[in-house]
Every structure is written in C-alpha cells, then in structure tokens.
N, C-alpha and C positions, 0 to 999 in steps of 0.2 A: 339398707337405706338409712341414712343418718336422720336424726330427729329434725334438724334444721331443714333438710330437703323435704321431709314430710310436711312440715309447717308451711313452707313456701308453696308446695303443691296444693295444699288445702286452701290457702289464701287465694291462689289463682282460680280454683274451682268455685270458691265463694263469690269472687268478683264476676265470674262468668254467669253464675246463677242470678246474681243481683241485676246484672245488665240485661238479662232476658226478661226481667219483670218490669222494666221501665215502660211507662206509657204516659201520655199526656192526660192530665186530669183538669176538669174545669173547676171554677171557684166553688160551686156547690159540693162537688165530689170531694174536694180538698178539705173543706170545712168539716164535712161529715167524717172523712177519713181520720183527721186529726182530733176531732171532737171539740173544735173551737167554734165560737159564735162568729157570725159574719164580720161584726165590727172588730173583734180581736184579730181575725185573720187579715182584714184590711190594714189594721194598725201594724202588724208584723211585716206586711209587704211594703207599706209606706216607709217604715224605718229600715228597709232592706235587710231585715233579719231572716226572712224567708224569700228566696228568689222566685220570681214569677216571670212569665213571658206574655207579651201582648203582640201577637203577630198581625192583628188588624188594627192595633192602636187603641182598642177599647176593651175587648174581652180578655180576662186573665186566665192563663193556663199555668199548670205546675207540673214538674217532673216527679213522678212517684219515687224514683230512685233518689233524687236530691232531697225529697222530704224524708225518706227513710234515713239517709246519711245524716241529715240535720238532727233527726230524733236521736239516733244512736250517738252522735257526737256530743249532744247535750247530756246524755246518760253518762258517757265517759268523763265529761267535765265534772259532773256531780260526784262520781265515784272518787275522783282525785281529791276532792275537798274533804271527804270523810276519812 
C-alpha cells in the first residue's frame, strides 16, 4: 500500500470518529467545555466567530464537532504564523 493511500484511509477513519462524537451542547456546557466566561462566549456568537443554533429562537445550542473544528483550525492558523 502506498503512503498516500494510507494517509487517505487514516483521514477517512478520523472523520468517521469525529462525526460519531458530535452532539448538541447547550450554552452552559459549551462555556464549560471551552473554558470561556458566559460574556465572552456571547461575544463570540454575536460576532459570528462561533456558530450557534437557536431552534426555538431563544435557547442557544452548539455542535461539539464544529467547536472542535474551530479549536483545531485556530491552532493550525497559529502554527502557520510561527
């Protein structure tokens, strides 16, 4: 098996694992998960930096997978600057 094929398979496996870990999180769970204060998390959602969902028009929910993707994308951006 070629190295590129192995890399592609590992990436597909990683994507499957990540998609299985997705679950909706409420505002309190999200703030705790990220280690952010409520006001900072509200600020990030208002600026549309972090995506949130309002199925009832009031209560905010977040996708754990999208939060993880956001965290890791920010890490990659930081690494590029160094």
